[in-house]
C-alpha positions in Angstrom: 20.4 17.5 -8.5 17.3 19.4 -9.4 15.3 17.3 -11.8 14.4 18.9 -15.1 13.6 17.2 -18.4 16.9 18.5 -19.7 18.9 17.3 -16.7 17.3 13.8 -16.9 18.0 13.5 -20.6 21.6 14.5 -20.1 22.4 11.8 -17.6 24.7 9.2 -19.2 25.2 5.6 -18.1 28.4 4.5 -16.4 29.9 1.1 -15.9 28.0 0.7 -12.7 24.4 1.4 -11.8 23.9 4.7 -9.9 21.1 6.7 -8.4 20.5 10.5 -8.5 18.6 12.1 -5.6 16.3 15.0 -6.0 17.6 18.0 -4.0 14.2 19.6 -3.5 12.0 16.5 -3.1 12.7 14.2 -0.3 12.9 10.5 -1.4 12.5 11.2 -5.1 15.1 9.2 -7.0 16.2 8.4 -10.5 18.3 5.2 -11.1 20.4 4.8 -14.2 21.8 1.4 -15.3 24.8 0.7 -17.4 22.5 0.0 -20.3 21.1 3.5 -20.0 17.7 2.5 -18.6 16.3 5.2 -16.3 13.9 4.3 -13.6 11.9 6.6 -11.2 11.8 5.5 -7.6 10.2 6.7 -4.4 12.3 6.1 -1.3 11.2 6.1 2.3 11.7 4.4 5.7 9.2 1.8 6.8 7.8 2.9 10.2 7.4 -0.7 11.5 10.8 -2.2 10.7 12.8 1.0 10.2 14.1 -0.4 6.9 14.6 1.6 3.8 11.9 0.9 1.1 12.3 1.6 -2.6 9.1 1.8 -4.7 9.4 1.8 -8.5 7.3 4.5 -10.1 8.1 3.7 -13.7 10.7 3.9 -16.5 11.8 7.1 -18.2 10.7 8.2 -20.9 7.6 6.0 -20.6 6.8 7.8 -17.4 7.7 11.5 -17.7 9.2 13.6 -15.0 5.9 15.2 -14.3 4.1 11.9 -14.0 6.8 10.4 -11.8 6.7 13.5 -9.6 2.9 13.2 -9.3 3.2 9.6 -8.3 6.0 10.3 -5.8 3.9 13.1 -4.2 0.9 10.7 -4.0 3.1 8.2 -2.2 4.3 10.9 0.2 0.7 11.9 0.9 -0.2 8.3 1.6 2.7 8.1 4.1 1.6 11.3 5.8 -1.8 9.7 6.2 -0.2 6.8 8.1 -0.6 4.2 5.3 2.0 2.2 3.4 2.0 3.1 -0.3 3.0 -0.5 -1.1 -0.3 -1.9 0.2 -2.2 -1.0 -3.0 0.5 -2.6 -5.2 0.6 -5.7 -3.0 -3.2 -6.1 -3.2 -3.0 -5.9 -7.0 -0.3 -8.5 -7.1 -2.2 -10.8 -4.7 -5.4 -10.5 -6.8 -3.5 -11.2 -10.0 -1.8 -14.2 -8.3 -5.2 -15.6 -7.2 -6.8 -15.2 -10.6 -8.1 -18.5 -12.1 -6.1 -20.3 -14.7 -7.5 -21.2 -18.1 -7.9 -24.8 -17.0 -9.8 -23.8 -13.8 -12.0 -21.6 -15.9 -12.9 -24.4 -18.3 -13.6 -26.9 -15.5 -15.9 -24.3 -13.8 -17.7 -23.5 -17.1 -18.2 -27.2 -17.9 -19.6 -28.0 -14.5 -21.8 -24.9 -13.8 -22.6 -23.1 -17.0 -22.5 -25.5 -19.9 -26.1 -26.3 -21.0 -27.2 -29.9 -20.5 -28.0 -31.8 -23.7 -31.6 -32.7 -24.1 -32.5 -36.3 -24.8 -33.6 -36.2 -28.4 -34.6 -39.9 -28.6 -38.3 -40.5 -29.2 -40.1 -41.7 -26.1 -41.6 -45.1 -26.2 -44.7 -46.1 -24.2 
């Protein structure tokens, strides 16, 4: 199918999830669920393992056809440069996972940044 706004809007859900492949853009995919949710995907084969990889680009209409197409082309360009498009996403997830919890933040603040109370008692000689 050639993806156009009209064609994407006209896709109706079925009892089972299905994918629609772009005829003119290699690896550009739209997945439609039984609930009617439409998700843009970029599909390619991992060079190291040979396995097929599906990268989610976003959900339609939150991500328009033009935005999804631009993201897909950016992924393809990254692949042509010999890099894995997932590496940026994996780095973001790793950083998010390593972010401190509120409890850790409070403990660090209390031990390093909280000002020490001054002794206000009068001194005796």
